[in-house]
C-alpha positions in Angstrom: 125.7 112.7 157.6 127.3 112.4 154.3 125.1 110.9 151.6 126.3 107.7 149.8 128.4 108.4 146.8 125.9 106.7 144.5 123.1 108.9 145.9 125.0 112.0 145.2 125.1 111.4 141.5 122.7 113.8 139.8 120.3 112.3 137.3 120.5 113.5 133.8 117.6 115.7 132.8 115.1 114.0 130.5 114.4 115.6 127.2 110.9 116.9 126.8 108.9 115.4 124.0 109.3 117.4 120.8 112.3 119.3 122.1 114.6 117.4 119.8 117.2 116.9 122.5 116.9 113.1 122.4 116.4 112.7 118.7 120.1 112.7 118.0 120.4 109.6 120.2 117.3 107.9 118.8 118.4 108.3 115.2 122.2 108.0 115.0 121.9 107.2 111.3 120.2 110.5 110.5 123.5 112.4 110.3 125.4 109.7 108.3 124.3 107.2 105.7 126.7 104.4 106.5 129.6 102.7 104.7 127.3 100.7 102.4 125.7 103.9 101.1 129.1 105.5 100.3 130.4 102.4 98.6 127.3 102.4 96.4 127.9 106.1 95.6 131.6 105.4 94.8 130.6 102.6 92.4 128.1 104.9 90.6 130.8 107.6 90.3 133.1 105.0 88.7 130.4 103.9 86.3 129.6 107.6 85.5 133.3 108.4 84.8 133.6 105.3 82.6 130.6 106.5 80.6 131.8 110.1 80.3 135.5 109.5 79.7 135.6 106.1 78.0 137.4 107.5 74.9 140.2 108.9 76.9 140.8 106.1 79.3 143.7 103.7 78.6 141.5 100.6 77.9 142.1 99.9 74.3 139.7 99.5 71.4 136.5 97.7 72.4 135.8 96.7 68.8 139.2 95.4 67.8 139.0 91.7 66.8 142.0 89.4 67.4 141.4 85.8 66.5 144.6 84.7 68.1 143.4 86.0 71.5 140.0 84.4 71.6 138.6 83.4 75.0 141.7 84.3 77.0 141.4 84.1 80.8 142.0 87.3 82.8 145.6 88.3 82.8 147.9 91.4 83.1 147.4 92.1 79.4 143.6 91.6 79.4 142.4 92.3 82.9 139.0 90.6 82.4 140.0 88.3 79.6 138.7 88.3 76.0 135.5 87.2 74.3 134.8 84.8 71.5 136.3 87.1 68.9 139.3 88.2 70.9 137.9 91.6 72.0 139.0 92.8 75.4 136.2 92.3 77.9 137.3 95.2 80.2 137.4 97.7 77.3 133.9 96.6 76.2 132.6 97.0 79.8 133.9 100.5 80.1 132.6 101.6 76.7 129.3 99.7 77.3 128.7 101.8 80.3 128.0 104.7 78.0 125.0 103.1 76.4 123.4 102.1 79.8 124.1 105.5 81.4 122.9 107.6 78.4 119.7 105.5 77.9 118.8 105.4 81.6 119.5 109.1 82.2 117.7 110.3 79.1 114.7 108.0 79.7 114.5 109.1 83.4 114.7 112.7 82.5 112.0 112.4 79.8 109.7 110.3 81.9 110.1 112.4 85.1 109.7 115.7 83.2 106.5 114.7 81.4 105.1 112.3 83.9 106.0 114.3 86.9 104.5 117.5 85.5 101.3 115.7 84.6 101.1 114.1 88.0 101.7 117.3 89.9 99.1 119.2 87.9 96.6 116.3 88.2 97.0 116.1 92.0 96.8 119.9 92.4 94.0 120.9 90.0 92.0 117.7 90.4 88.6 117.6 88.6 88.2 116.6 85.0 91.9 117.1 84.2 92.9 114.6 86.8 90.3 112.1 85.5 91.6 112.3 81.9 95.3 112.1 82.9 94.8 109.1 85.2 92.6 107.4 82.6 95.4 107.6 80.0 97.9 106.4 82.6 95.7 103.4 83.4 95.4 102.6 79.7 99.2 102.6 79.2 99.7 100.5 82.3 97.2 98.0 81.2 99.5 96.8 78.3 102.2 94.3 79.2 105.3 96.5 79.6 107.9 94.4 77.9 105.6 93.5 75.0 104.8 97.2 74.4 108.4 98.0 74.6 109.4 95.5 72.0 106.6 96.6 69.7 107.6 100.3 70.0 111.3 99.6 69.5 110.6 97.5 66.4 108.5 100.4 65.0 110.7 103.4 65.8 114.1 101.8 65.3 117.1 100.7 67.3 119.1 104.0 67.7 120.2 105.2 71.1 117.8 108.2 71.0 114.8 106.0 69.9 115.4 103.5 72.7 115.8 106.2 75.3 112.5 107.9 74.2 110.6 104.7 74.1 111.6 103.7 77.6 111.0 107.2 78.8 107.5 107.2 77.3 106.7 103.9 79.1 107.9 105.3 82.4 105.6 108.4 82.2 102.7 106.6 84.0 104.8 105.6 86.9 106.2 109.1 87.5 102.7 110.5 87.0 101.3 108.2 89.8 104.2 109.0 92.2 104.0 112.7 91.6 100.2 112.8 92.0 100.3 110.8 95.2 102.9 113.2 96.7 101.0 116.2 95.5 97.8 115.1 97.1 99.7 114.8 100.4 101.6 118.1 100.1 98.6 120.1 99.0 96.9 119.5 102.4 99.9 120.5 104.4 99.8 123.5 106.8 102.1 125.8 104.9 100.1 125.3 101.7 96.8 125.9 103.5 98.3 129.0 105.2 99.6 130.4 101.9 96.2 129.8 100.3 94.4 131.6 103.2 96.7 134.6 102.8 95.5 135.0 99.2 98.3 133.3 97.2 97.3 132.5 93.7 97.1 128.9 92.5 100.0 129.2 90.1 102.2 130.6 92.9 101.1 127.8 95.2 101.9 125.2 92.6 105.3 126.6 91.7 106.6 127.8 95.0 105.0 125.6 97.6 103.9 122.3 96.1 106.3 121.4 93.3 109.6 121.8 95.3 108.3 119.4 98.0 107.3 116.9 95.3 110.4 117.0 93.2 112.8 115.7 96.0 110.9 112.4 96.6 110.5 112.1 92.8 114.3 112.4 92.3 114.9 109.7 95.0 112.4 107.4 93.2 114.1 108.2 89.9 117.4 106.6 91.1 115.5 103.3 91.8 113.8 103.6 88.4 117.2 104.1 86.7 118.2 100.6 87.8 115.0 99.2 86.2 115.8 101.0 83.0 119.3 99.6 82.9 117.8 96.1 83.2 115.3 96.9 80.4 118.0 98.1 78.1 120.0 95.0 78.9 117.0 92.9 78.1 116.6 94.6 74.7 120.3 94.1 74.0 120.1 90.5 75.0 117.3 90.0 72.5 119.3 91.9 69.8 116.9 94.9 69.8 119.2 97.5 71.4 121.8 99.6 69.6 123.3 97.9 66.6 126.6 96.0 66.9 129.6 96.3 67.1 128.7 99.0 69.7 129.2 97.3 73.1 126.4 97.1 75.6 126.3 95.0 78.8 123.2 93.1 77.6 124.8 92.2 74.3 128.0 91.1 76.0 125.9 88.7 78.2 124.1 87.4 75.1 127.4 86.8 73.3 128.9 85.1 76.3 126.1 82.7 77.0 127.5 80.3 74.3 130.7 80.0 76.3 129.2 79.4 79.7 130.4 75.8 79.9 134.1 76.5 79.0 134.7 80.3 79.6 132.0 81.7 82.0 134.0 84.9 82.5 132.8 86.3 79.2 129.2 86.5 80.4 129.9 86.7 84.2 131.8 90.0 84.2 129.1 92.1 82.4 126.4 90.4 84.5 128.2 91.3 87.8 128.8 94.9 86.6 125.1 95.3 85.8 124.1 93.7 89.1 126.3 96.0 91.1 125.1 99.1 89.3 121.5 98.3 89.8 122.1 97.3 93.4 123.9 100.6 94.0 121.1 102.6 92.5 118.5 100.8 94.6 120.6 101.3 97.8 121.2 105.0 97.2 117.6 105.7 96.0 116.0 103.9 99.0 118.3 105.6 101.5 117.5 109.1 100.0 113.8 108.4 99.8 113.8 107.5 103.5 115.7 110.6 104.2 113.2 112.8 102.4 110.3 111.0 104.2 111.9 111.8 107.6 112.3 115.5 106.7 108.7 115.7 105.6 107.5 114.2 108.8 109.4 116.7 110.9 108.0 119.8 109.1 
């Protein structure tokens, strides 16, 4: 007798646990990051291009004052309007990106290089060196961050280099803690223990096995920290402690536009929106990459 058609259908074989055959269906987002991620990346690329090529872009002079064009609304001539002295808001936003990008990248590079190195060494060598490093880190973290930042900026000056170094110095403890925590985890992994059992020297273990596996999560965290640094620089500019005017910065543009919030809110709104989108994009990209690195580590 012929079997029913429904009974003749062969059941699909089940994937064995750990074979990886079903993981592609369980994690559809592992191979792609999604449209939101790529929109955030595109926005960061635009901001980076503005910072790198501001002088060659057709946006006009950000410092040109024109009293007759004060507080103009957005138009074809001035895409985002003008501020209280007739300066083009769009041109100042483009040129102001340079300050935020330079300060954030320099501070992140300095903080990650110094703090990351100290954290990796403290987590790997342990002992007295770890005790001293973490004690210094705890002392720095004990001070209120913004108060210490204002004090250091007032002491060293308001140049672009000084602000980047001060913020980078204050970020050293955070990177040291993140690097140490990841190092403690990586140092107990099977491939490190196997290399140690095979007679690998401590320096080779640190450089070849531990450090490469700590740097990737540290870089992902650095993207999120970059957004925090942009806010810090904007806070300094809002208080008048960032680079000296007439150099445009997003924070100083918000500070200058607050007096016109009742009549011309676009003067402060546009730089605030640009800063918000930039920080949000950094957080989205950093969180997504950090999750990606965590998945890879879990599958090793």
